[in-house]
N, C-alpha and C positions, 0 to 999 in steps of 0.2 A: 667596729673595726675589725677586717681577719689578719690575722698575719701569718705566714707561713715561717718556719723559724728552721733554714738547716734542713730540711727536707731530701732523705735521702732514700732509696727503692732500688733494689737490685731481684731482678727475676732470671730465672734459670743462668744465675753465674755471671750477670749483665748487668751494670749501674746502668740504669734507665733516666733518676733522677738523682743530681750528683748536691749536695749540700744547697739545695735549692732556696733563695728567699726571696721574700717579700713583704712588704706593709701594702694592704689593699684600702683603699679610702673608704670611712663610712656613708654608706649609702649611694655607695657607687655601683654603677654599673659596665665590669667588667669584661673585655673579650679575650678568653685562653685562645692563644694560635700558636700553630708548630706544624712542623712537616707531619707526614703518616710516619707513626711508629714515634714519635719524640715522647711522649709519654702524658698526652692530654688527657686520656680518660684515666690513666693511672693516679692523675695527682687528683682529680675530681674523688676519684675513690678513698684516698687518703682524706683527704677535707671532710668526705662521708663517712669516717670512720668504719670503711667496708674491708681497708686493705692498711695492714699495721704497717707504718713506717721502718726502715732498717735504721733509721736513725732523724732525729728532729724532732719538731711539735706543729701541730696546729692551733692557733690563739682566735678563742671566740668569745664575746662578752657573755657573764655567766647568764642564766636562764635563755638566748637566745635560741630560737627554734632554726631549726636547717631542714632545707627543700629537698630531695632529690630522686626523680624517678628510676624506681625498682627495673630491673631487667627484665624480669618478668609481668607479661601485661597482664592487665584483670583478667577475669573470667568469669561464668558462670551464668546463671539465671537471673541476677540481678541488671538493672538498667544502669544505662549511661547516666542519667540523673540521678538517680540514689546513690548510684557509686560514686558522684560527687558530689553529692550533701554528705553524706559519710564518711567524705575525708577531711573533713573541721570537725575533728573530735571532740573540742569542747565545746562546740552547739550543742551535739548529739547528746554529751553527757549532762549538760545543763536542762536538757528539754526532756530527758527522762526523768531527772531528778524534780523538776516543775511534776512531774504528773504522781510524781509520788510520795514527796516530802510534806508534810503537816505541821513542819515549825514555822509560823509566821513570820520570825526573822529572817531565816534561812531562806524563805520563798523571797522576799524583798531584796535579797543578796541576789538570787537567782534572778529574778527578772530583771534586775538592774544591769547585772554581767550582760545576760541576754540583749539589752537595749546598748549596750557599749557595743557591743560585736554585730550589730546590726543582724542580729540572727533570723528576725521577722523577714528581712529582703532576701535572706539566701537563697530560696526559690530561683526567684529572679536571676539572680547573679550567676546561678549554676546554668541557669538556661540560657542567661546573654553568652558564657566562655564555651558552650556548645553549639551555638549557633554559631560565633564568632570561628569554630574549628570545623564547621560543615555538616554540623547537624543538626537536621530539621526535624520537626517534633515527634513525627512518628518515629525516628530514626533515637529521639530520648528515651523513648519510653521502649525498646524493642531490646531482647533480652542480652549481654554480653557475647554469648557464645556464636549469634548469631554474624557477629562480626570477624572482618577479616583481621589477622594482626597488625596490618597498618594503623588500622581505625579501634582496636583496642588502646593501641598504644597512645592514640589521640584523646581516647576516653583517660588513662595515665597523665597524660598532661595538662587535660581540664582540670583533675582533682589535686594538682599538684597546685595550679596557678590559684587554685578555688581556696585551699589552705592558706594562703599568702603568708610562707617562713618568713621569718626574719634575713636571713641568706637561701637564697634560690639558686639552685644550681642546675645547670640546663646544660646536657651533654647532646650537641647536633640536633635540637628540638624541629628543627624542619625537616629533618630526611622524610618524616613520613605525612608531610602538608602538600599542598599545592600551591599555588601563587595567592590564590585569595586567602586562603589559611593564614600563610606567612606576612601578609601585609596588614591582618587583622591581631594577628601576634605582636608583632613590630609596634604597632599604636599600643597594645596593651603595654609592654614592656617599660616604654618609653617615658609611662607614667606611674611604674609600679615603685612602692614607697619605702622599698628595704632596699637589699645588699643584691645584685646579682653579679654572679660568674658564671659566664654563656661561653662554649666550646662550639666554633662556628668555622666556617669555612666560605660562605658568603659575604662577599665585599658591601655591597648595599645594606645587607642586614645588619653586620658590624656597623658601617656608616650610620644609619639611622641612629642604631638603638643603644650602643657602649660610648660610654666617656674616656676609656681608659684601656691600653690595649697591654696584658699581659705575656709576653713570647717567651715559649719555653724552647731552647736551641740545646742541643749539646748538655741537655741533663739541668743546664741554668737557667734561671727567670730574670727578665728583664719588662720593667714597668714603664710605659710610654704614656704620653697623656693625648688624649685625642681619638678621633675613632681610626679605621682601618687606611684608610687613605694618609692619615697623618702621619702612623705610624711607618708607610712603606716611604715618606719624604725622609723619615728622622733615621729610619735604617738605612736606606739610602747616602746619607751623609757620612751615617756611619762604617757602612763598607768601602768608601770614598778615605775617610781618614784610615784605617784599618789598611785599606792598600797603597796608602802613601807612607804610614809606617812600616810596612815591609819592606817598599823599595828603601826606604832611609835605611832600616836595620839591614836589609840587606848589602848594600853599600859600607855603609862602617865594616861589616862583618868581612869581605872584601879586604879593606884596607886593614885592618888586623892581620888577616891571615897572612897580605902582601908583608907588612911590617916583620911578624913573627918571623917568615921564612926569609927573610933579606937579613935579620939581626941578630938570630938566635946563636949564629957561629961564632959571632964578636965577644969579646969581654968588654969591652968598653959598653957595648947595648944588651949583652944578653939580660941583665935583671928589668930591665926595659922589656924585652922580650918576654922574659916569662910573667911580666907583672900585666901585658898585654894578653898575654895565654889565658891567663887566669879570668879575664875580663871577660873574654869572647867563650869561657866556658860557665862564665856566669848567666850569658846572654841568653835570655825565655825566646824560644822563637814564637812570633804573633802570627795567631790561627788564622790559616787559608779561607780565605770561602771557598765554601762547599760546591765541587763542582759535580751533582747529584742527578745520574740518568734516570732517576722518576719522573722528570721533566720531558722526559723525550716522547713525543708523537708525531708521527710522520703520516699520513695517508697517502698510500697510490694512486696515484689520476688515475682516472678512467679514460680509454678513447674515445672520442665524441660521436653522438647521437644527434638524428635532428629530434625538433621537436614535433608534437610535445613529448613528452615520456609517457603519463597516464592523463587520461581526462575521465570522470565522472559524470554520468547524464541520469540527471534523477535514481540515484543509487539509494538502495536501503541495505544496511546492513545489519547481521544481529548474531544471536546464538539461538539454535534450534530455531523456533517457531517463533522468538520473540524479537521482533526488532528492536535496534536500540539509536541508530541513526536513518531517517528518512530525508528525502530529497536533497541529495547529497550533488553539486554540480560546482566540481574543482576540475583545475587544467592545469598540471604541473611542467614545468619548462625544466631542460638542465640551465644549471646555476642558481636557481631556486635556492635561497633561505626561508626556511618556511618554519614560524613556530605556532604551535598548538596550544591555544590557550581556552582555558575554561577549568570549572573546579573536578576534581576528584569523581570520578562515578556520572558524568556526563557523555564520557565516550571517545575521550582523544586515545585511548588505548586501542580501541575498538578501530576507532580511525586509521591509526597508525597500522595493525595488524590487516586491516583490508588495503593497504597499499604495498604492504610486504605480501601480498599474496597470500598470507594466512588465512583469511576470510573471503568468502566470494559474495558479489550483490546477491539479496533473495531477490531484489525486485529492480530494475534499471539498466546499465551497462555501465563496464569500466573496462575501456582499452588500453592496452599498456604495451609500449615499445618489446617486441619479441626478443631483441638483441640485450634488453637492460637488465643488468645484475646489481642487488639491492643487497648490501650490508644492516640486518635490523639488530640493534642492542637493547638488551632491558636487563634488569635487574634477574631477571632469571637464570640469565645464560651465565652470569658472576659464581652464581650462588651453586647450579648444576655442574661446575667446575671438576674433575677426577683430582682429589686432594692429595693424593697418592701418585699423580702421574706428575712430568714435570713442564714447563711449557715449551720444549721442543718435540717432548712424546704426542703434545696435544695438535704442536702443528704439521708434525708430520703424518699423524694420522688423516689430517683434511688435508695436507696435500700431496696427495698421493702421485705418486710421478714425478714428482719434481726434484730436483739435485740438493742437495744438504746444504748447498753454500743458497739456492734459491730461498729455502726453510729456515736459515738462521739469517739470512736478507730481511727477509718478513719481521721475524722475533727483533733483529737490530732496532727496524725503525723505531721500537717502542721500548727500548730502552732493555731488552733482554739479550744480552751478549755474554760470552763468555761464563763465568759461573750462575750467572742468574738466570739463563738457557736452561740448566737443566739443575734446577731446586726445586723441589716438591711444590706444588701449588700450596698444599697446605700450611708450609714454610711462609709463605709470601704473604703482604701486608693486604687489607682490601683496596687500597689505593693499585696496587700491582695486578692482584687478578683483575681487576676492572679495565687498567691497559692491555692483559693478557688477551681477557674477552673480546677488546676494539682490534687487536692485533688478528685475531681468530678471523673476524666477521668481515674484513678488509681485506682477507687473502688473493681474493682477485678482481681486487681494483674496481670495486661494484661505483654504477653510475650514481647510484644515490645511497644517501647515509640518513638511516630514522635511529633517532637515539632517543632511548626514551627516559628520562632522568639520568642520564650519564655521569652527571658528577657527586653523587652522591658519596663515594668512597674516596672523592680528590681532596687534597686540601687547597689552598687560594692559590698557590704557585702551580699546582699542575691544572687547576683549571684555565691559568692564563696560558700556559701551553700549551692546553686542549680548543682554547676559543684559536689561539693562534695557527695551530693547524688546522681546523676546519676552516679558518680564511685563507689559507693556502692551497686548500685543497680545490680542485676547477668541480667537481660532481654538483650533485645535488644535495641539499642538507634539510631532512626535516626533524624539527627538534620536542620534544617536552623535556620543559625544565621549570622548576620553581627557582631556578639563581636570575635573578633578574639584567644581573653585570652580561652573565652570559648571552641572555635574550638579545640585547642590546647591542651588544656587540657581532653577534654574529647574524642575526633576523632582518632583514627586508619587506617580508610580506608576515601578517598576523593572521591565523583563520580562529574563529571563534568557536569553540564546539557548546553548542546549548542548547538547551530548549528541544534536544533531540532531533539536531540537526547541527550544519557546520556551515559557516560564510565568513565570508571577508572581513577583516575588523577595518573601518573606514578611520583610522587615527593611528596616532604613534602608542608605544609602549606607556610610557606615562599616559596620554589618554585612554589608554585600557585601565591602568591603578586609578588612576582619578573616576574613571565608572565603576569600576570596584567599590572601592570607598564611597561614593554617593550611593551604591544599592539603588541606581535607578535604572532598571533594566529595559527599560522605554525607549529610553536615550539611545541604544543601541549602539553606542560608542560613538554617536554624533553631538555638537555641542548642542547645550540649552538655549534657549532665549534669555535674552537678559532680564526679562520680566519672569521668566519661569524663574530663573537663578532668583532673583529678587523674592518671589513668594514661596520659594522654599527655604531660604533664609529667616523669613518671615516666621514660617510654620516652626522652624526648628526652635528658631527663638521663644515662642510661644508656648511651646511642647518642653523645653527646658526649665520656664517659668512654671507651670503648670506642676512638674514633677517638682520641684522643689518645694513648692509648697504644698504638694500631696505626702512629701517624704517628712516634710515639718510636722505635717497633723496628723500621720501616722503615730511617729514617736510620743506625740503628745497626748494620741490614743494608747497606746501602749503603757506610757506612765500613768496614766490614770487608772487602767486595765487591770495593772499590777497592784495599785494604790487601793482601788476596791477590793482585790482579790484576798489583799493582805487583811484587811478590816472583815473581811466576811470568816476569815478562818481564822480570826481573834473573837468573832461571835462565837461561832464553834466552839473553841477554845472553853469559851467562858459558860454556854450552855452545859458542855462537859463536865466542867470543876471551878465553880465558881470561887474555890479556894485561890488560882494560881491564876484567873481571870486578871485583865487587866483593870486596875479602879475603876476608869469610867465605867466601865462594863459589869463590875461585881456588884455596883448599886442596880443593877435592874432587873426586874423582875423576869421569870421565864417568858412571858406573853410579850413583855419590851423588847428581850431578846429575837424572840421568834419575828415581831414584829420589824424588831431591824436588820435581820437577813432577811427576810422578803422582799423589804427596799431595798438591800445590797443586791442581791440577786438580781430585781427588775433593771436597775443601773447597769450591772455586768451586763447582762443580755444585750442592752441595747447599746455600751457602748464596743459588744462584740460585733453588733451589726453594722454598726457604723466603723469602726477598723476592718472588717471584710470590706466593705466598700469601696473606702478610699486605698487600701492593699492592692483590691483588684484595678482600680484605674489605675494605680500606678504602674503597677506588673505590665497593664493594658499599652502604657507610653514608651514600658521600655523595650517590650517587644516589638 
């Protein structure tokens, strides 16, 4: 049970969280949601003891281990594989003790605990987590400093998952993941055996993982049962009730005001009027539903161009002399809505840059309409905005020669009107900066929008508004995103970037998800035959049975190995000092003790060899 008791947090003189209280169910999977700036990350830091609240407390069961990803990504010469293994501090300490302790009783306890925590299967579990998050064998054993910040954060996430805390805190874990890794993480979390508190803005991810939604709004917390869709239904009902209550209250208020105005001056009704005046004064206004300008997206529509906009004919693209994608054959027409699929590192961004004319073909041809204007959005544009300049200054510098009315009109399409237009970028939220970047790239009504992960800084409501705006936009959209809901609602063509090329994916997004989860790249997105599926299920069942049998055998051998090792340690102790030896060993001569030690050593060697073989087979099945 995780209880939040009257949490209050004030930052910069402003109350972010105000007497927030919630009792979270044991072993619950709770999705923490709220608008950008509502205080979700602040609340998570309070729970993780990284921020002291101004009031209230967090209660957890005594001895419960809490896991939270640090802000600083791991770095250095250690490998991802070793970093993940080292995250289990208890395992590392026990293994070190098993190498140095000479106390047979303590060694027995150490080996018993190592078996209890599945210490000997840890390398296989660590590798499985890393593979799920996109690390192949070579990447697992490369130095951390050879990876980008996004991949380092994947290592941090893998380490946290491997350590298996009793309370798992995840703040936007999918931001650094591609769709394939998100699908793996979703499956992992669905079977996680402890409490999860998850901050996410992805509708499908929340629907498939959580069983409760914790909504943070205006500093208060409300717990709803079910996933995100269930929350939206309940919230809509609640909003309808609030709207109805406000209408009734307003009618009552007007009635009281009318009575007071008519009867205050009459002696016979003055007391009744005073009574109603007091009732009116005590009437607490019902909170009005927020009209939030951060939900504003309005892409200017382009003038028409004749198809095609772009054709690629056996094009090759890369960096320097190194090709990344080859044999590219692709045609893009006006009104196309294309989602680029594939793991990070396969070349989705490279293809996007080629289409945006930031790269040129190394071989083959690319033909593009000479009149076509392109708006290209990346996270780098959000990060490179000048923090000490305002949205108005940014837009004015790009729309040279345009009137102030035109500049402000473009900003207004994205919610930057009035004071917001003259607020420094450094004081804007991440979602507001993303909206500003979108406003800047669409200032000239582009014919094609290329959006590379546009939702990373947007909350659920803002994502819905972006989806609606993209569907109303009449130009072409090329989309790279791990948000399945956005892909489903906006894309009607799927292009898979894989194996050094890009090709149309023959199927729906659901087909692609099934294709990824099956890990059968030979299927190419097309349905397998019934016989092939039956054979695959039979092989999987055999593998599960064999894995269970091997797992049982490995544990039996580990127990036997621990027992034999403890016996040899006892013999060593008797050889050293017979006075403190076990009764059964104290009676033996030195010759018998040496003989007994040799027998135990032979048994230990044979058992170790058998364990290594069984464990190797088990890891082979897991891989």
